[in-house]
Structures are given as structure tokens and as C-alpha cells.
MDTraj code that builds the backbone (N, CA, C; nanometers):
import mdtraj as md
import numpy as np

residues = "UNK UNK UNK UNK UNK UNK UNK UNK UNK UNK UNK UNK UNK UNK UNK UNK UNK UNK UNK UNK UNK UNK UNK UNK UNK UNK UNK UNK UNK UNK UNK UNK UNK UNK UNK UNK UNK UNK UNK UNK UNK UNK UNK UNK UNK UNK UNK UNK UNK UNK UNK UNK UNK UNK UNK UNK UNK UNK UNK UNK UNK UNK UNK UNK UNK UNK UNK UNK UNK UNK UNK UNK UNK UNK UNK UNK UNK UNK UNK UNK UNK UNK UNK UNK UNK UNK UNK UNK UNK UNK UNK UNK UNK UNK UNK UNK UNK UNK UNK UNK UNK UNK UNK UNK UNK UNK UNK UNK UNK UNK UNK UNK UNK UNK UNK UNK UNK UNK UNK UNK UNK UNK UNK UNK UNK UNK UNK UNK UNK UNK UNK UNK UNK UNK UNK UNK UNK UNK UNK UNK UNK UNK UNK UNK UNK UNK UNK UNK UNK UNK UNK UNK UNK UNK UNK UNK UNK UNK UNK UNK UNK UNK UNK UNK UNK UNK UNK UNK UNK UNK UNK UNK UNK UNK UNK UNK UNK UNK UNK UNK UNK UNK UNK UNK UNK UNK UNK UNK UNK UNK UNK UNK UNK UNK UNK UNK UNK UNK UNK UNK UNK UNK UNK UNK UNK UNK UNK UNK UNK UNK".split()
xyz = np.array([
    [-3.9383, 5.3029, -10.3455],
    [-4.0841, 5.2892, -10.2984],
    [-4.0647, 5.1916, -10.2255],
    [-4.1580, 5.1513, -10.1083],
    [-4.1222, 5.0571, -10.0282],
    [-4.2457, 4.9467, -10.0814],
    [-4.1838, 4.8233, -10.0741],
    [-4.2779, 4.7351, -10.1308],
    [-4.4209, 4.6691, -10.0606],
    [-4.5245, 4.6873, -10.1124],
    [-4.6525, 4.6487, -10.0635],
    [-4.6740, 4.5188, -10.0484],
    [-4.7918, 4.4825, -9.9584],
    [-4.8357, 4.3191, -9.9640],
    [-4.8537, 4.2392, -10.0950],
    [-4.9494, 4.3169, -10.2094],
    [-4.9687, 4.2734, -10.2910],
    [-4.8542, 4.2271, -10.4094],
    [-4.7545, 4.3165, -10.4116],
    [-4.6301, 4.3256, -10.4729],
    [-4.5658, 4.1835, -10.3961],
    [-4.5321, 4.1732, -10.3001],
    [-4.4214, 4.0533, -10.2032],
    [-4.4822, 3.9143, -10.2343],
    [-4.6505, 3.9407, -10.2109],
    [-4.6734, 3.7692, -10.2233],
    [-4.6895, 3.7589, -10.3881],
    [-4.6821, 3.8634, -10.4780],
    [-4.6711, 3.8121, -10.6069],
    [-4.5523, 3.7466, -10.6519],
    [-4.4293, 3.8385, -10.5795],
    [-4.3103, 3.7910, -10.5971],
    [-4.2823, 3.6250, -10.5302],
    [-4.2861, 3.6174, -10.3886],
    [-4.3270, 3.4639, -10.3523],
    [-4.3808, 3.4967, -10.2215],
    [-4.5353, 3.4171, -10.2262],
    [-4.5997, 3.4346, -10.0921],
    [-4.5562, 3.3396, -9.9861],
    [-4.4304, 3.3472, -9.9536],
    [-4.4060, 3.2976, -9.8312],
    [-4.3556, 3.3677, -9.7168],
    [-4.4106, 3.3683, -9.5959],
    [-4.3728, 3.4796, -9.4941],
    [-4.2681, 3.3770, -9.3665],
    [-4.1589, 3.4715, -9.3861],
    [-4.0618, 3.4146, -9.2686],
    [-4.0464, 3.4403, -9.1580],
    [-4.1411, 3.3352, -9.0681],
    [-4.1501, 3.3590, -8.9408],
    [-4.0010, 3.3478, -8.8480],
    [-3.9544, 3.4410, -8.8170],
    [-3.8084, 3.4477, -8.7245],
    [-3.8426, 3.4290, -8.5532],
    [-3.9405, 3.3439, -8.5514],
    [-3.9483, 3.3279, -8.4000],
    [-3.8557, 3.2896, -8.2852],
    [-3.7920, 3.3777, -8.2076],
    [-3.6763, 3.3286, -8.1196],
    [-3.5537, 3.3874, -8.1481],
    [-3.5608, 3.4453, -8.2787],
    [-3.4387, 3.5111, -8.3429],
    [-3.4087, 3.6473, -8.2588],
    [-3.2308, 3.6419, -8.2333],
    [-3.2075, 3.7625, -8.1661],
    [-3.1232, 3.8828, -8.2692],
    [-3.1195, 3.9981, -8.1869],
    [-3.0449, 4.1093, -8.2621],
    [-2.9705, 4.0905, -8.3648],
    [-2.8786, 4.0234, -8.2705],
    [-2.7571, 4.0261, -8.3130],
    [-2.7002, 3.9424, -8.4437],
    [-2.8073, 3.8309, -8.4913],
    [-2.7986, 3.7561, -8.5851],
    [-2.9087, 3.7916, -8.7217],
    [-2.9672, 3.8579, -8.7215],
    [-3.0953, 3.8807, -8.7422],
    [-3.0668, 3.9210, -8.9038],
    [-3.0029, 4.0167, -8.8923],
    [-2.9216, 4.0745, -9.0570],
    [-2.9120, 3.9737, -9.1500],
    [-2.8111, 3.8938, -9.0745],
    [-2.7375, 3.7764, -9.1405],
    [-2.8348, 3.6848, -9.2263],
    [-2.9210, 3.6703, -9.1062],
    [-3.0502, 3.5594, -9.1803],
    [-3.1382, 3.6210, -9.2470],
    [-3.1668, 3.7641, -9.2095],
    [-3.2712, 3.8159, -9.3421],
    [-3.2059, 3.8137, -9.4843],
    [-3.0546, 3.8194, -9.4496],
    [-2.9859, 3.8250, -9.6076],
    [-2.9683, 3.7303, -9.6787],
    [-2.9747, 3.5999, -9.6119],
    [-3.0178, 3.4624, -9.6875],
    [-3.1189, 3.4325, -9.7375],
    [-3.2803, 3.4877, -9.6537],
    [-3.3774, 3.4607, -9.6790],
    [-3.4266, 3.5773, -9.8229],
    [-3.3726, 3.7041, -9.8152],
    [-3.3999, 3.7763, -9.9192],
    [-3.2894, 3.7424, -10.0522],
    [-3.1860, 3.6564, -10.0112],
    [-3.1114, 3.6146, -10.1394],
    [-3.2034, 3.4904, -10.1868],
    [-3.2948, 3.4165, -10.0962],
    [-3.3368, 3.3205, -10.1590],
    [-3.4451, 3.3604, -10.2656],
    [-3.5295, 3.4872, -10.2162],
    [-3.6470, 3.5221, -10.2837],
    [-3.7254, 3.5676, -10.2094],
    [-3.7340, 3.5702, -10.0331],
    [-3.8242, 3.5797, -9.9879],
    [-3.8615, 3.7790, -9.9595],
    [-4.0069, 3.8019, -9.9814],
    [-4.0116, 3.9143, -9.9756],
    [-4.0988, 3.9864, -9.8252],
    [-4.0989, 3.8809, -9.7374],
    [-4.2184, 3.9295, -9.6117],
    [-4.1034, 3.8391, -9.5107],
    [-4.0748, 3.9106, -9.4200],
    [-4.0089, 3.8819, -9.3037],
    [-4.0478, 3.9109, -9.1731],
    [-4.1276, 3.8460, -9.0949],
    [-4.1814, 3.8576, -8.9750],
    [-4.1458, 3.8255, -8.8536],
    [-4.0645, 3.9227, -8.7544],
    [-4.0259, 3.8791, -8.5849],
    [-4.1447, 3.8478, -8.5340],
    [-4.1588, 3.8055, -8.4701],
    [-4.2892, 3.7329, -8.3442],
    [-4.2395, 3.8524, -8.2165],
    [-4.3112, 3.9288, -8.1608],
    [-4.2588, 4.0021, -8.0426],
    [-4.2502, 3.9285, -7.8949],
    [-4.2678, 3.7538, -7.9110],
    [-4.2179, 3.7017, -7.8305],
    [-4.0769, 3.6392, -7.8421],
    [-3.9930, 3.7593, -7.8882],
    [-3.8648, 3.6529, -7.9360],
    [-3.7846, 3.7840, -7.8551],
    [-3.6173, 3.7382, -7.8597],
    [-3.5878, 3.8270, -7.7594],
    [-3.5318, 3.9664, -7.8161],
    [-3.5770, 4.0694, -7.7352],
    [-3.5787, 4.2038, -7.8021],
    [-3.6188, 4.2517, -7.9568],
    [-3.7482, 4.2163, -8.0029],
    [-3.8033, 4.1764, -8.0969],
    [-3.7948, 4.3369, -8.1822],
    [-3.8244, 4.4336, -8.1079],
    [-3.8328, 4.5401, -8.1699],
    [-3.7007, 4.6180, -8.2430],
    [-3.5616, 4.5562, -8.1628],
    [-3.4522, 4.5581, -8.2516],
    [-3.4113, 4.5235, -8.3440],
    [-3.4580, 4.3986, -8.3649],
    [-3.4476, 4.3150, -8.4617],
    [-3.5246, 4.4081, -8.5665],
    [-3.6676, 4.4102, -8.5615],
    [-3.7152, 4.4558, -8.6767],
    [-3.6727, 4.5668, -8.7360],
    [-3.6133, 4.6763, -8.6334],
    [-3.5355, 4.8070, -8.6863],
    [-3.4362, 4.7665, -8.7772],
    [-3.3441, 4.6570, -8.7105],
    [-3.2313, 4.6485, -8.7923],
    [-3.2917, 4.5749, -8.9370],
    [-3.3725, 4.5010, -8.9587],
    [-3.4622, 4.4212, -9.0812],
    [-3.4823, 4.5621, -9.1608],
    [-3.5954, 4.6040, -9.0715],
    [-3.6288, 4.7300, -9.1893],
    [-3.5356, 4.8110, -9.2409],
    [-3.4031, 4.8788, -9.1465],
    [-3.2919, 4.9252, -9.2171],
    [-3.1964, 4.8771, -9.3283],
    [-3.1801, 4.7474, -9.3156],
    [-3.0951, 4.6826, -9.4451],
    [-3.1921, 4.6132, -9.5379],
    [-3.3053, 4.5918, -9.5204],
    [-3.4132, 4.5251, -9.6411],
    [-3.5656, 4.6192, -9.6567],
    [-3.5851, 4.6822, -9.6021],
    [-3.6879, 4.7706, -9.6054],
    [-3.7445, 4.7965, -9.7100],
    [-3.6305, 4.8433, -9.8540],
    [-3.7037, 4.8687, -9.9866],
    [-3.6908, 4.7320, -10.0384],
    [-3.6884, 4.6328, -10.0144],
    [-3.6846, 4.4938, -10.0822],
    [-3.7894, 4.4060, -10.0141],
    [-3.8264, 4.4386, -9.8734],
    [-3.8607, 4.3165, -9.8029],
    [-4.0160, 4.3636, -9.7256],
    [-4.1155, 4.3319, -9.6981],
    [-4.1990, 4.3593, -9.6305],
    [-4.1610, 4.3247, -9.4834],
    [-4.1256, 4.3993, -9.3947],
    [-4.0616, 4.3573, -9.2419],
    [-4.1976, 4.4013, -9.1482],
    [-4.2555, 4.3086, -9.0631],
    [-4.2926, 4.3598, -8.9386],
    [-4.2759, 4.2511, -8.8500],
    [-4.4060, 4.2633, -8.7229],
    [-4.4054, 4.1945, -8.6289],
    [-4.5281, 4.0882, -8.6300],
    [-4.4939, 3.9541, -8.5779],
    [-4.5930, 3.8784, -8.5336],
    [-4.6053, 3.8382, -8.3992],
    [-4.7703, 3.7856, -8.3673],
    [-4.7599, 3.8055, -8.2041],
    [-4.8314, 3.9206, -8.1223],
    [-4.8570, 3.9953, -8.2615],
    [-4.9397, 4.1351, -8.2269],
    [-5.0570, 4.1009, -8.1429],
    [-5.0684, 4.1672, -8.0168],
    [-5.1785, 4.0943, -7.9465],
    [-5.2709, 4.2230, -7.9039],
    [-5.1944, 4.3184, -7.9026],
    [-5.2748, 4.4628, -7.8306],
    [-5.2705, 4.6028, -7.9378],
    [-5.3886, 4.6726, -7.9070],
    [-5.3188, 4.7963, -8.0122],
    [-5.1843, 4.8625, -8.0059],
    [-5.1527, 4.8706, -7.8287],
    [-5.0466, 4.9633, -7.8039],
    [-4.9339, 4.9159, -7.8762],
    [-4.9040, 4.7648, -7.9093],
    [-4.7875, 4.6974, -7.9992],
    [-4.7773, 4.7451, -8.1057],
    [-4.8897, 4.7367, -8.1635],
    [-4.8961, 4.8330, -8.3258],
    [-4.8191, 4.9531, -8.3184],
    [-4.8198, 5.0154, -8.2358],
    [-4.7558, 5.1481, -8.2357],
    [-4.6160, 5.1377, -8.2151],
    [-4.5413, 5.0303, -8.1115],
    [-4.4465, 5.0024, -8.0980],
    [-4.3565, 4.9688, -8.2246],
    [-4.4151, 4.8815, -8.2841],
    [-4.4173, 4.7991, -8.4200],
    [-4.4024, 4.9075, -8.5072],
    [-4.4260, 4.9920, -8.5622],
    [-4.4602, 5.1150, -8.6439],
    [-4.3492, 5.1991, -8.6035],
    [-4.3141, 5.2300, -8.4798],
    [-4.1990, 5.3276, -8.4090],
    [-4.0557, 5.2205, -8.4744],
    [-4.0866, 5.1065, -8.4693],
    [-3.9628, 5.0365, -8.4809],
    [-3.9258, 5.0128, -8.6463],
    [-4.0138, 5.0667, -8.7655],
    [-4.0140, 5.0613, -8.8759],
    [-4.0402, 4.9447, -8.9440],
    [-4.1634, 4.8508, -8.8912],
    [-4.2312, 4.7715, -8.9208],
    [-4.3135, 4.7940, -9.0003],
    [-4.3505, 4.7222, -9.0911],
    [-4.5049, 4.7730, -9.1745],
    [-4.6027, 4.6842, -9.1790],
    [-4.5654, 4.5509, -9.1393],
    [-4.6860, 4.4625, -9.1313],
    [-4.6836, 4.3983, -8.9627],
    [-4.8405, 4.3945, -8.9707],
    [-4.8707, 4.3539, -8.8202],
    [-4.9502, 4.2315, -8.8219],
    [-4.9115, 4.0837, -8.7893],
    [-4.9201, 3.9686, -8.7962],
    [-5.0147, 3.9319, -8.6591],
    [-5.1213, 3.8676, -8.6747],
    [-5.1589, 3.8384, -8.5251],
    [-5.2042, 3.6926, -8.4968],
    [-5.2011, 3.6621, -8.3786],
    [-5.2354, 3.4691, -8.3734],
    [-5.4082, 3.5081, -8.3510],
    [-5.4615, 3.5849, -8.3131],
    [-5.6070, 3.6244, -8.3337],
    [-5.6906, 3.7169, -8.4300],
    [-5.7856, 3.7148, -8.3984],
    [-5.8950, 3.8346, -8.4858],
    [-5.9606, 3.9273, -8.3953],
    [-5.8644, 3.9728, -8.2982],
    [-5.9091, 4.1032, -8.2488],
    [-5.9135, 4.2089, -8.3366],
    [-6.0660, 4.2674, -8.3723],
    [-6.0507, 4.3895, -8.4751],
    [-6.0111, 4.5042, -8.4245],
    [-6.0021, 4.5322, -8.2518],
    [-5.9684, 4.6459, -8.2414],
    [-5.7654, 4.6983, -8.2667],
    [-5.7167, 4.5747, -8.2848],
    [-5.5428, 4.5629, -8.3588],
    [-5.5557, 4.5913, -8.4730],
    [-5.6706, 4.5047, -8.5330],
    [-5.6849, 4.5452, -8.7098],
    [-5.6863, 4.7110, -8.7280],
    [-5.7584, 4.7399, -8.6513],
    [-5.8201, 4.9110, -8.6802],
    [-5.7157, 4.9828, -8.6669],
    [-5.6095, 4.9671, -8.5228],
    [-5.5001, 5.0220, -8.5045],
    [-5.3962, 5.0145, -8.6315],
    [-5.4007, 4.9043, -8.6801],
    [-5.3085, 4.9088, -8.7833],
    [-5.3409, 4.9592, -8.8762],
    [-5.4735, 4.9557, -8.8951],
    [-5.5388, 5.0413, -9.0622],
    [-5.4798, 5.1779, -9.0123],
    [-5.5091, 5.2324, -8.8720],
    [-5.5076, 5.3605, -8.8918],
    [-5.3829, 5.3948, -8.8777],
    [-5.2714, 5.3652, -8.8774],
    [-5.1392, 5.3330, -8.8547],
    [-5.0892, 5.3182, -9.0305],
    [-5.1518, 5.3201, -9.0797],
    [-5.0951, 5.2660, -9.2370],
    [-5.0128, 5.1515, -9.2699],
    [-5.0581, 5.0678, -9.1558],
    [-5.0171, 4.9047, -9.1635],
    [-5.0753, 4.8452, -9.2224],
    [-5.0213, 4.7242, -9.2853],
    [-5.0706, 4.5715, -9.3206],
    [-5.0958, 4.4991, -9.2138],
    [-5.2543, 4.4522, -9.2096],
    [-5.3079, 4.3906, -9.1113],
    [-5.2975, 4.2407, -9.1593],
    [-5.2891, 4.1393, -9.1079],
    [-5.2694, 4.0185, -9.1186],
    [-5.3348, 3.9247, -8.9652],
    [-5.4771, 3.9136, -8.9379],
    [-5.5164, 3.8992, -8.8113],
    [-5.5035, 3.6980, -8.8274],
    [-5.5272, 3.6418, -8.7469],
    [-5.5080, 3.4904, -8.7497],
    [-5.6720, 3.4718, -8.7380],
    [-5.7241, 3.3417, -8.7621],
    [-5.8768, 3.3128, -8.7908],
    [-5.8789, 3.1673, -8.7552],
    [-5.9662, 3.1189, -8.7166],
    [-6.0064, 2.9674, -8.7259],
    [-6.1208, 2.9264, -8.7715],
    [-6.2233, 3.0070, -8.7478],
    [-6.3317, 3.0182, -8.8134],
    [-6.3998, 3.1242, -8.8936],
    [-6.5345, 3.0680, -8.9940],
    [-6.5621, 3.1613, -9.0750],
    [-6.5834, 3.3130, -9.0237],
    [-6.6629, 3.2896, -8.8820],
    [-6.7061, 3.4065, -8.8192],
    [-6.5690, 3.4925, -8.7793],
    [-6.4654, 3.4799, -8.7311],
    [-6.3380, 3.5133, -8.7210],
    [-6.3235, 3.5583, -8.8515],
    [-6.3475, 3.4695, -8.9740],
    [-6.2656, 3.5656, -9.0832],
    [-6.2992, 3.6522, -9.1574],
    [-6.4964, 3.6862, -9.1210],
    [-6.5493, 3.7711, -9.1767],
    [-6.5379, 3.9010, -9.1029],
    [-6.5541, 3.8678, -8.9706],
    [-6.5246, 4.0047, -8.8937],
    [-6.3995, 4.0781, -8.9181],
    [-6.2617, 4.0140, -8.9172],
    [-6.1761, 4.0464, -8.9786],
    [-6.1601, 4.1320, -9.1065],
    [-6.1992, 4.0268, -9.2309],
    [-6.2484, 4.1030, -9.3316],
    [-6.3178, 4.2308, -9.3190],
    [-6.4159, 4.2306, -9.2626],
    [-6.5172, 4.3607, -9.2189],
    [-6.4167, 4.4730, -9.1337],
    [-6.3440, 4.4453, -9.0801],
    [-6.2688, 4.5162, -8.9843],
    [-6.0970, 4.5816, -9.0793],
    [-6.1216, 4.5475, -9.1808],
    [-6.0157, 4.6385, -9.2709],
    [-5.9116, 4.5271, -9.3244],
    [-5.8673, 4.4084, -9.2455],
    [-5.7574, 4.2968, -9.2675],
    [-5.7269, 4.2639, -9.4242],
    [-5.6224, 4.3141, -9.4443],
    [-5.5637, 4.2742, -9.5923],
    [-5.5034, 4.1564, -9.6048],
    [-5.5193, 4.0560, -9.5332],
    [-5.4968, 3.8942, -9.5688],
    [-5.5372, 3.8318, -9.4263],
    [-5.5701, 3.7091, -9.4345],
    [-5.5946, 3.5991, -9.3578],
    [-5.4756, 3.5086, -9.2877],
    [-5.4418, 3.4711, -9.1733],
    [-5.3708, 3.3757, -9.1259],
    [-5.4758, 3.2588, -9.0609],
    [-5.4813, 3.1268, -9.1238],
    [-5.5456, 3.0474, -9.1060],
    [-5.4408, 2.9799, -8.9747],
    [-5.4962, 2.9873, -8.8663],
    [-5.4307, 2.9252, -8.7530],
    [-5.4785, 2.8845, -8.6458],
    [-5.4535, 2.7652, -8.5759],
    [-5.3007, 2.7107, -8.6197],
    [-5.3544, 2.6128, -8.7272],
    [-5.2604, 2.5914, -8.8261],
    [-5.3071, 2.4945, -8.9757],
    [-5.2996, 2.3598, -8.8979],
    [-5.2174, 2.3526, -8.8102],
    [-5.2616, 2.1812, -8.7649],
    [-5.4247, 2.1258, -8.7763],
    [-5.4574, 2.2286, -8.6900],
    [-5.5979, 2.1898, -8.6355],
    [-5.7187, 2.2676, -8.7346],
    [-5.6613, 2.3062, -8.8601],
    [-5.7412, 2.3014, -8.9672],
    [-5.6782, 2.2275, -9.1156],
    [-5.7014, 2.1461, -9.1143],
    [-5.6777, 2.0723, -9.2342],
    [-5.6959, 2.0949, -9.3974],
    [-5.6478, 2.0819, -9.4940],
    [-5.6797, 2.1292, -9.6495],
    [-5.8427, 2.1296, -9.6459],
    [-5.9182, 2.0153, -9.5868],
    [-6.0735, 2.0177, -9.6185],
    [-6.1107, 2.1301, -9.5661],
    [-6.1016, 2.2013, -9.4534],
    [-6.1480, 2.2899, -9.3857],
    [-6.1375, 2.3952, -9.4643],
    [-6.0260, 2.3965, -9.4859],
    [-5.9970, 2.5483, -9.6081],
    [-6.0434, 2.5765, -9.7212],
    [-6.0862, 2.4834, -9.7444],
    [-6.1590, 2.4271, -9.9051],
    [-6.2883, 2.5011, -9.8623],
    [-6.3549, 2.4203, -9.7553],
    [-6.4991, 2.4835, -9.7584],
    [-6.4729, 2.6323, -9.7160],
    [-6.3953, 2.6879, -9.6178],
    [-6.3833, 2.8234, -9.5805],
    [-6.3710, 2.9129, -9.7194],
    [-6.2797, 2.8683, -9.8135],
    [-6.2244, 2.9439, -9.9132],
    [-6.3434, 2.9603, -10.0149],
    [-6.4368, 2.8829, -10.0032],
    [-6.5554, 2.8725, -10.0916],
    [-6.6692, 2.9714, -10.0443],
    [-6.6340, 3.0628, -9.9415],
    [-6.7282, 3.1316, -9.9167],
    [-6.6574, 3.2862, -9.8531],
    [-6.5823, 3.2370, -9.8619],
    [-6.4712, 3.3872, -9.8412],
    [-6.4636, 3.5025, -9.9407],
    [-6.4031, 3.6121, -9.9191],
    [-6.4060, 3.6712, -10.0379],
    [-6.2862, 3.6460, -10.1290],
    [-6.3132, 3.6302, -10.2698],
    [-6.1754, 3.6051, -10.3195],
    [-6.0353, 3.6566, -10.3667],
    [-6.0262, 3.7872, -10.3405],
    [-5.9864, 3.8630, -10.3490],
    [-5.8766, 3.9037, -10.1817],
    [-5.9068, 3.8475, -10.1031],
    [-5.8357, 3.8119, -9.9664],
    [-5.7562, 3.7102, -9.9402],
    [-5.6178, 3.7409, -9.9523],
    [-5.5765, 3.6168, -9.9548],
    [-5.5802, 3.5071, -9.8360],
    [-5.4992, 3.4250, -9.8352],
    [-5.5213, 3.3374, -9.7093],
    [-5.4432, 3.2552, -9.6570],
    [-5.3226, 3.2734, -9.5907],
    [-5.2029, 3.1806, -9.5799],
    [-5.2196, 3.1110, -9.4485],
    [-5.2064, 2.9562, -9.4559],
    [-5.2200, 2.8778, -9.3583],
    [-5.0894, 2.8818, -9.2793],
    [-5.0787, 2.9064, -9.1473],
    [-4.9622, 2.8944, -9.0520],
    [-4.9672, 2.8207, -8.9624],
    [-4.8680, 2.7186, -8.9285],
    [-4.8451, 2.6469, -8.8247],
    [-4.7967, 2.4883, -8.8885],
    [-4.7204, 2.4453, -8.8526],
    [-4.6770, 2.3217, -8.8953],
    [-4.6525, 2.2745, -9.0615],
    [-4.6542, 2.3938, -9.0977],
    [-4.6052, 2.3927, -9.2622],
    [-4.4486, 2.3501, -9.2844],
    [-4.4632, 2.2349, -9.3971],
    [-4.3307, 2.1876, -9.4224],
    [-4.3693, 2.1950, -9.5851],
    [-4.2565, 2.1947, -9.6695],
    [-4.2592, 2.1713, -9.7815],
    [-4.3391, 2.0660, -9.8551],
    [-4.3553, 1.9407, -9.7498],
    [-4.4520, 1.8500, -9.8010],
    [-4.5823, 1.8845, -9.7933],
    [-4.6143, 1.9798, -9.6975],
    [-4.7681, 1.9589, -9.6631],
    [-4.8396, 2.0773, -9.7260],
    [-4.7414, 2.1509, -9.8298],
    [-4.7964, 2.2345, -9.9268],
    [-4.8674, 2.2462, -10.0408],
    [-4.8597, 2.1387, -10.0912],
    [-4.9405, 2.0823, -10.2248],
    [-5.1202, 2.0804, -10.1618],
    [-5.1480, 2.0035, -10.0571],
    [-5.2661, 1.9790, -10.0612],
    [-5.3365, 2.1180, -9.9966],
    [-5.2620, 2.2095, -9.9268],
    [-5.3274, 2.3289, -9.8892],
    [-5.3320, 2.4237, -10.0028],
    [-5.2335, 2.4160, -10.1030],
    [-5.2455, 2.5087, -10.2227],
    [-5.3599, 2.4736, -10.3265],
    [-5.3855, 2.3468, -10.3231],
    [-5.5118, 2.2897, -10.4103],
    [-5.6118, 2.3477, -10.3140],
    [-5.6255, 2.3662, -10.1893],
    [-5.7622, 2.3918, -10.1039],
    [-5.7957, 2.5111, -10.1335],
    [-5.6788, 2.6357, -10.1647],
    [-5.7158, 2.7406, -10.2091],
    [-5.6133, 2.8583, -10.1473],
    [-5.5242, 2.8063, -10.0608],
    [-5.4229, 2.8665, -9.9787],
    [-5.3376, 2.9666, -10.1046],
    [-5.2963, 3.0992, -10.0527],
    [-5.2522, 3.1703, -10.1810],
    [-5.0643, 3.2186, -10.1083],
    [-5.0804, 3.1461, -10.0174],
    [-4.9314, 3.1299, -9.9802],
    [-4.9249, 3.0526, -9.8260],
    [-4.8262, 3.0940, -9.7656],
    [-4.8108, 3.0310, -9.6620],
    [-4.7219, 3.1087, -9.5552],
    [-4.7163, 3.1024, -9.3746],
    [-4.6471, 3.1145, -9.2975],
    [-4.5809, 3.0336, -9.2967],
    [-4.4112, 3.0674, -9.2763],
    [-4.3233, 2.9376, -9.2102],
    [-4.2881, 2.9436, -9.1100],
    [-4.2729, 2.8612, -8.9919],
    [-4.2315, 2.8691, -8.8534],
    [-4.0941, 2.7957, -8.8694],
    [-4.0957, 2.7251, -8.7533],
    [-3.9492, 2.6232, -8.7310],
    [-3.9230, 2.5393, -8.8008],
    [-3.9837, 2.5097, -8.9566],
    [-3.9365, 2.4066, -9.0321],
    [-3.8595, 2.5215, -9.0801],
    [-3.8549, 2.6371, -9.0863],
    [-3.7576, 2.7112, -9.1781],
    [-3.6776, 2.7761, -9.1045],
    [-3.6955, 2.8382, -8.9631],
    [-3.6077, 2.8965, -8.8719],
    [-3.6341, 2.8649, -8.7256],
    [-3.5682, 2.8058, -8.6449],
    [-3.5911, 2.7730, -8.4892],
    [-3.4463, 2.8392, -8.4120],
    [-3.4998, 2.9034, -8.3082],
    [-3.3506, 2.9479, -8.2261],
    [-3.2184, 2.8389, -8.2411],
    [-3.0877, 2.8756, -8.2954],
    [-2.9630, 2.8376, -8.2617],
    [-2.9449, 2.8007, -8.4168],
    [-3.0617, 2.8509, -8.5102],
    [-2.9897, 2.7845, -8.6919],
    [-2.9040, 2.9211, -8.7185],
    [-2.8058, 2.8493, -8.7745],
    [-2.7329, 2.9412, -8.8680],
    [-2.7851, 2.9917, -8.9770],
    [-2.7348, 3.1090, -9.0515],
    [-2.7511, 3.1780, -9.1434],
    [-2.7607, 3.0503, -9.2657],
    [-2.6775, 2.9510, -9.2845],
    [-2.6340, 2.8705, -9.3757],
    [-2.7370, 2.7445, -9.3465],
    [-2.7951, 2.7177, -9.2331],
    [-2.9128, 2.6529, -9.2303],
    [-3.0417, 2.7190, -9.2573],
    [-3.0511, 2.8224, -9.2668],
    [-3.1880, 2.8715, -9.3107],
    [-3.1832, 2.9040, -9.4500],
    [-3.0727, 2.8805, -9.5262],
    [-3.0263, 2.9583, -9.6645],
    [-3.0528, 2.8187, -9.7254],
    [-3.0613, 2.7018, -9.6531],
    [-3.0631, 2.5580, -9.7204],
    [-3.2398, 2.5489, -9.7091],
    [-3.2960, 2.5640, -9.5989],
    [-3.4472, 2.5124, -9.5910],
    [-3.5035, 2.6191, -9.6900],
    [-3.4427, 2.7467, -9.6914],
    [-3.5383, 2.8413, -9.7300],
    [-3.5356, 2.8001, -9.9181],
    [-3.4314, 2.7498, -9.9493],
    [-3.3975, 2.7288, -10.0914],
    [-3.5251, 2.5979, -10.0993],
    [-3.5193, 2.4936, -10.0130],
    [-3.6319, 2.4393, -10.0144],
    [-3.7389, 2.4149, -10.0622],
    [-3.8021, 2.5475, -9.9702],
    [-3.9353, 2.6186, -9.9530],
    [-3.9851, 2.6772, -10.1097],
    [-3.8883, 2.7361, -10.1031],
    [-3.8992, 2.8236, -10.2975],
    [-3.8811, 2.7527, -10.3750],
    [-3.8303, 2.6319, -10.3962],
    [-3.8406, 2.5212, -10.5052],
    [-3.9679, 2.4762, -10.5183],
    [-4.0060, 2.4468, -10.3927],
    [-4.1512, 2.3677, -10.3491],
    [-4.2513, 2.4698, -10.4269],
    [-4.2837, 2.6120, -10.3796],
    [-4.3514, 2.6733, -10.4286],
    [-4.3588, 2.7045, -10.5743],
    [-4.2770, 2.7363, -10.6445],
    [-4.2264, 2.7109, -10.7445],
    [-4.2773, 2.6191, -10.8290],
    [-4.2808, 2.4990, -10.8032],
    [-4.3158, 2.3902, -10.8579],
    [-4.4774, 2.4066, -10.8483],
    [-4.5193, 2.4343, -10.7114],
    [-4.6670, 2.4269, -10.7101],
    [-4.7245, 2.5213, -10.8010],
    [-4.6264, 2.6772, -10.8149],
    [-4.7018, 2.7669, -10.9070],
    [-4.6867, 2.7707, -11.0447],
    [-4.6407, 2.6828, -11.0951],
    [-4.6481, 2.6432, -11.2303],
    [-4.7583, 2.6299, -11.2543],
])
top = md.Topology()
chain = top.add_chain()
for i, resn in enumerate(residues, 1):
    res = top.add_residue(resn, chain, resSeq=i)
    for name in ("N", "CA", "C"):
        top.add_atom(name, md.element.get_by_symbol(name[0]), res)
traj = md.Trajectory(xyz[None], top)
């Protein structure tokens, strides 16, 4: 049976964001991520031929990892991602029509938010988790204040500018995990590059989670 969000976060609550990845390289990069312990892989839709990459990842790792798309901005794109085999819909915003489309398709919805108003609207619309974005504009003190009023059962994952060194303060403020972008993968990186960076992130999280 395919892995769900709760199980994936329990294994390792780090989302690998492969912005700019090409289909020709995505399987090799996905393999080193899975080998490092990653269970959630996102291909933003502003990457080259993203649906091809999502299809390749889903075919190779769909039983062991939660694969999906980021930068999903319209309900129509949700259907495209599902047809490619993606099961995760990650958004930069809190558009409730996109959340509704994801839930109608039995997909996992992770909208972005920057304010309590956006967060509560997203939760009411059926969000499975929340993406604090951009984290650069919401320091740990902001997350701590919002985490105090948000439903405890809804995971919150800061995204944007996250490095191993920045994780501890957010985790203490209530982060349940993180989305990892250019500090993990940037266009031109090799699988070996990603493997090294993935290991550093995993080591940092395992230390924090003790």
C-alpha cells in the first residue's frame, strides 16, 4: 500500500523540493534521497517538464515515498499532477479552490500560509498540513505565536531558506518538519552532491528529534 502523509512524516519529516530538476536526472536524484531516508519528494511545476519527472518518481518510488508537485496554483493543475501519478499537492498560497480540488481527487493538500487568517482558512478547507512560506519572512518567534493557536494535529513545515543550521530554532518554536529547497538541490547538482547534502539534513533532524 502506498505511503501516506502521517507515515511519511513519522519516518522523516523533511520534504525534498527538486525545483529545476530535469526528467533525465530525476530518478538518480530520487534514489539517493530515498537511500538517505527521505519519504517525501516534491517537483515544483515551474521545473522543466515537471509532469514527466513526477511520473518517473512515482513509478520508481511510489510505494516507498510520497511523490507530488509544488507550485500548484490552480485546480486544473491538480488534475494534471494526479494523472502523472502524483499524490501530494503543495501550494505557495492558501487558495481554497486548489485545496478542494486536491481533496476531491483524494490527494494530500499542503497549502502555503503566512498569516493566521490564511492558516485557519486552509485548515477549514481540508488542508492536511501547512507550509509556512516564505520562512525567511516568518522567523521562529512568529511560528511560535501562530503554533500556539493553530490546531495541534495539523503539521506545520517552514519552507524557504532552510539550512541545517536554521532548523533547531524553528523546531523549538513548533515546526513539525521542513521543506528543503536550494540548500538540498539546485539545478546542476549531481546525485552525489544531493546525497551529501541529504545526509547532513538527516543527521541534523535525527539529532533534534532525540
